[in-house]
TORDOFI-206097 format. One line per field, with one value per residue: residue number from 0; residue in one letter; x, y, z of N, C-alpha, C in turn. Coordinates in nm, 3 decimals, decimal comma. Example, Ala and Ser with C-alpha at 12.3 -4.5 7.8 and 13.67 -1.06 7.14 Angstrom:
REM residues 2
resi (0 | 1) $
resn (A | S) $
n.u (1,319 | 1,285) $
n.v (-0,569 | -0,225) $
n.w (0,780 | 0,708) $
ca.u (1,230 | 1,367) $
ca.v (-0,450 | -0,106) $
ca.w (0,780 | 0,714) $
c.u (1,320 | 1,290) $
c.v (-0,330 | 0,003) $
c.w (0,780 | 0,787) $
REM end
This chain:
REM residues 75
resi (0 | 1 | 2 | 3 | 4 | 5 | 6 | 7 | 8 | 9 | 10 | 11 | 12 | 13 | 14 | 15 | 16 | 17 | 18 | 19 | 20 | 21 | 22 | 23 | 24 | 25 | 26 | 27 | 28 | 29 | 30 | 31 | 32 | 33 | 34 | 35 | 36 | 37 | 38 | 39 | 40 | 41 | 42 | 43 | 44 | 45 | 46 | 47 | 48 | 49 | 50 | 51 | 52 | 53 | 54 | 55 | 56 | 57 | 58 | 59 | 60 | 61 | 62 | 63 | 64 | 65 | 66 | 67 | 68 | 69 | 70 | 71 | 72 | 73 | 74) $
resn (M | L | R | L | K | P | G | D | S | V | L | A | P | R | N | V | P | H | V | W | A | Y | L | G | Q | K | P | G | R | M | L | F | A | F | T | P | A | A | K | I | E | S | F | F | E | E | A | S | K | P | D | A | K | V | N | D | P | S | R | F | E | R | H | G | M | K | V | V | G | P | P | L | L | D | S) $
n.u (6,546 | 6,316 | 6,065 | 5,842 | 5,688 | 5,395 | 5,481 | 5,753 | 6,051 | 6,246 | 6,544 | 6,594 | 6,844 | 6,939 | 7,005 | 7,040 | 6,918 | 6,584 | 6,269 | 5,922 | 5,631 | 5,295 | 5,164 | 4,951 | 4,626 | 4,420 | 4,321 | 4,596 | 4,850 | 5,124 | 5,400 | 5,597 | 5,909 | 6,102 | 6,413 | 6,620 | 6,293 | 6,266 | 6,221 | 6,047 | 5,807 | 5,638 | 5,628 | 5,471 | 5,236 | 5,154 | 5,119 | 4,896 | 4,676 | 4,366 | 4,391 | 4,652 | 4,934 | 5,080 | 5,319 | 5,463 | 5,756 | 5,845 | 5,731 | 5,872 | 6,127 | 6,083 | 6,090 | 6,343 | 6,421 | 6,498 | 6,371 | 6,474 | 6,414 | 6,168 | 5,814 | 5,639 | 5,365 | 5,083 | 4,983) $
n.v (12,950 | 12,852 | 12,614 | 12,568 | 12,314 | 12,224 | 12,253 | 12,285 | 12,490 | 12,794 | 12,992 | 13,333 | 13,533 | 13,842 | 14,139 | 14,008 | 13,994 | 13,891 | 13,731 | 13,648 | 13,458 | 13,350 | 13,095 | 12,926 | 12,780 | 12,770 | 12,927 | 13,004 | 12,976 | 13,143 | 13,133 | 13,360 | 13,435 | 13,662 | 13,770 | 13,995 | 14,146 | 14,422 | 14,674 | 14,535 | 14,446 | 14,672 | 14,719 | 14,504 | 14,552 | 14,793 | 14,703 | 14,545 | 14,706 | 14,807 | 14,991 | 14,971 | 14,998 | 14,747 | 14,706 | 14,944 | 15,118 | 15,318 | 15,251 | 15,021 | 15,137 | 15,308 | 15,126 | 15,026 | 14,869 | 14,781 | 14,793 | 14,594 | 14,492 | 14,425 | 14,442 | 14,149 | 14,115 | 14,313 | 14,599) $
n.w (-5,745 | -5,500 | -5,434 | -5,195 | -4,993 | -4,799 | -4,459 | -4,506 | -4,463 | -4,483 | -4,475 | -4,492 | -4,509 | -4,348 | -4,534 | -4,777 | -5,096 | -5,150 | -5,219 | -5,184 | -5,265 | -5,263 | -5,450 | -5,476 | -5,561 | -5,382 | -5,069 | -4,854 | -4,594 | -4,439 | -4,221 | -4,055 | -3,904 | -3,728 | -3,614 | -3,472 | -3,429 | -3,489 | -3,729 | -3,891 | -3,785 | -3,771 | -4,044 | -4,145 | -4,001 | -4,114 | -4,377 | -4,350 | -4,349 | -4,501 | -4,718 | -4,801 | -5,013 | -5,155 | -5,306 | -5,287 | -5,311 | -5,132 | -4,888 | -4,815 | -4,784 | -4,564 | -4,363 | -4,350 | -4,571 | -4,914 | -5,239 | -5,501 | -5,746 | -6,008 | -5,920 | -5,802 | -5,818 | -5,919 | -5,732) $
ca.u (6,412 | 6,271 | 5,920 | 5,823 | 5,566 | 5,348 | 5,575 | 5,890 | 6,094 | 6,361 | 6,606 | 6,627 | 6,930 | 6,938 | 7,092 | 7,050 | 6,792 | 6,496 | 6,128 | 5,835 | 5,495 | 5,210 | 5,116 | 4,846 | 4,492 | 4,333 | 4,383 | 4,707 | 4,907 | 5,269 | 5,444 | 5,725 | 5,975 | 6,209 | 6,491 | 6,518 | 6,180 | 6,304 | 6,124 | 5,962 | 5,675 | 5,557 | 5,611 | 5,355 | 5,118 | 5,115 | 5,074 | 4,767 | 4,568 | 4,292 | 4,433 | 4,798 | 4,989 | 5,174 | 5,447 | 5,512 | 5,895 | 5,867 | 5,693 | 5,986 | 6,235 | 6,049 | 6,113 | 6,481 | 6,442 | 6,510 | 6,321 | 6,583 | 6,368 | 6,029 | 5,719 | 5,586 | 5,222 | 5,035 | 4,919) $
ca.v (12,961 | 12,739 | 12,593 | 12,497 | 12,236 | 12,239 | 12,206 | 12,325 | 12,620 | 12,850 | 13,105 | 13,444 | 13,615 | 13,988 | 14,201 | 13,926 | 14,013 | 13,774 | 13,761 | 13,532 | 13,472 | 13,231 | 13,068 | 12,824 | 12,812 | 12,781 | 13,010 | 12,941 | 13,050 | 13,140 | 13,176 | 13,431 | 13,461 | 13,760 | 13,790 | 14,065 | 14,194 | 14,557 | 14,751 | 14,450 | 14,437 | 14,786 | 14,699 | 14,418 | 14,620 | 14,888 | 14,627 | 14,481 | 14,804 | 14,786 | 15,079 | 14,959 | 14,969 | 14,639 | 14,717 | 15,082 | 15,117 | 15,408 | 15,178 | 14,937 | 15,224 | 15,356 | 15,017 | 14,980 | 14,774 | 14,842 | 14,712 | 14,587 | 14,434 | 14,457 | 14,376 | 14,020 | 14,130 | 14,451 | 14,635) $
ca.w (-5,692 | -5,419 | -5,420 | -5,069 | -4,972 | -4,661 | -4,357 | -4,538 | -4,414 | -4,551 | -4,408 | -4,581 | -4,425 | -4,356 | -4,635 | -4,897 | -5,168 | -5,160 | -5,240 | -5,165 | -5,319 | -5,254 | -5,586 | -5,472 | -5,610 | -5,266 | -4,965 | -4,784 | -4,482 | -4,423 | -4,089 | -4,061 | -3,776 | -3,744 | -3,493 | -3,392 | -3,508 | -3,532 | -3,806 | -3,973 | -3,723 | -3,819 | -4,188 | -4,167 | -3,949 | -4,219 | -4,494 | -4,325 | -4,361 | -4,626 | -4,827 | -4,818 | -5,145 | -5,122 | -5,376 | -5,282 | -5,264 | -5,018 | -4,767 | -4,782 | -4,738 | -4,429 | -4,268 | -4,361 | -4,680 | -5,046 | -5,351 | -5,597 | -5,872 | -6,039 | -5,831 | -5,848 | -5,843 | -5,916 | -5,606) $
c.u (6,379 | 6,119 | 5,900 | 5,690 | 5,519 | 5,447 | 5,720 | 5,922 | 6,218 | 6,413 | 6,639 | 6,712 | 6,913 | 7,040 | 7,119 | 6,917 | 6,713 | 6,352 | 6,050 | 5,700 | 5,422 | 5,145 | 5,002 | 4,712 | 4,393 | 4,399 | 4,492 | 4,756 | 5,058 | 5,300 | 5,582 | 5,779 | 6,093 | 6,280 | 6,612 | 6,410 | 6,206 | 6,191 | 6,024 | 5,821 | 5,586 | 5,535 | 5,485 | 5,227 | 5,064 | 5,058 | 4,937 | 4,649 | 4,499 | 4,341 | 4,583 | 4,833 | 5,105 | 5,311 | 5,503 | 5,655 | 5,918 | 5,828 | 5,808 | 6,099 | 6,209 | 6,081 | 6,251 | 6,509 | 6,449 | 6,457 | 6,428 | 6,540 | 6,224 | 5,934 | 5,671 | 5,441 | 5,187 | 4,969 | 4,794) $
c.v (12,834 | 12,733 | 12,507 | 12,426 | 12,259 | 12,176 | 12,242 | 12,460 | 12,664 | 12,968 | 13,210 | 13,542 | 13,765 | 14,034 | 14,113 | 13,942 | 13,883 | 13,822 | 13,633 | 13,562 | 13,340 | 13,211 | 12,967 | 12,874 | 12,831 | 12,873 | 12,933 | 13,029 | 13,037 | 13,192 | 13,238 | 13,446 | 13,554 | 13,778 | 13,876 | 14,121 | 14,333 | 14,625 | 14,665 | 14,437 | 14,552 | 14,779 | 14,617 | 14,477 | 14,719 | 14,815 | 14,565 | 14,577 | 14,788 | 14,871 | 15,071 | 14,929 | 14,871 | 14,661 | 14,859 | 15,084 | 15,208 | 15,341 | 15,088 | 15,022 | 15,276 | 15,251 | 14,952 | 14,878 | 14,849 | 14,745 | 14,714 | 14,526 | 14,472 | 14,386 | 14,244 | 14,033 | 14,278 | 14,477 | 14,715) $
c.w (-5,614 | -5,422 | -5,296 | -5,064 | -4,830 | -4,562 | -4,384 | -4,475 | -4,491 | -4,470 | -4,514 | -4,499 | -4,450 | -4,462 | -4,756 | -4,971 | -5,178 | -5,178 | -5,214 | -5,227 | -5,297 | -5,391 | -5,591 | -5,525 | -5,496 | -5,163 | -4,892 | -4,671 | -4,484 | -4,283 | -4,104 | -3,919 | -3,803 | -3,611 | -3,526 | -3,483 | -3,566 | -3,608 | -3,882 | -3,916 | -3,772 | -3,970 | -4,216 | -4,109 | -4,052 | -4,341 | -4,475 | -4,333 | -4,497 | -4,743 | -4,855 | -4,964 | -5,124 | -5,183 | -5,379 | -5,227 | -5,144 | -4,886 | -4,722 | -4,723 | -4,596 | -4,323 | -4,288 | -4,469 | -4,812 | -5,151 | -5,459 | -5,731 | -5,898 | -5,942 | -5,890 | -5,890 | -5,846 | -5,783 | -5,632) $
REM end
């Protein structure tokens, strides 16, 4: 497990299981970069909708991903 500080970065390669979570007490921001963007852009567009179920495995599958462990947070 990695705990990043402000300004840190990490590479999460394609096809390698990984997860992220913001654990701070105050609001925070994360910057993501995807190359190529492919299906991930529509994944986050869908996730930003007010009624989105964040941990719905079918949403991940629709965008070419697979949930391989338990959710970090309840949706």
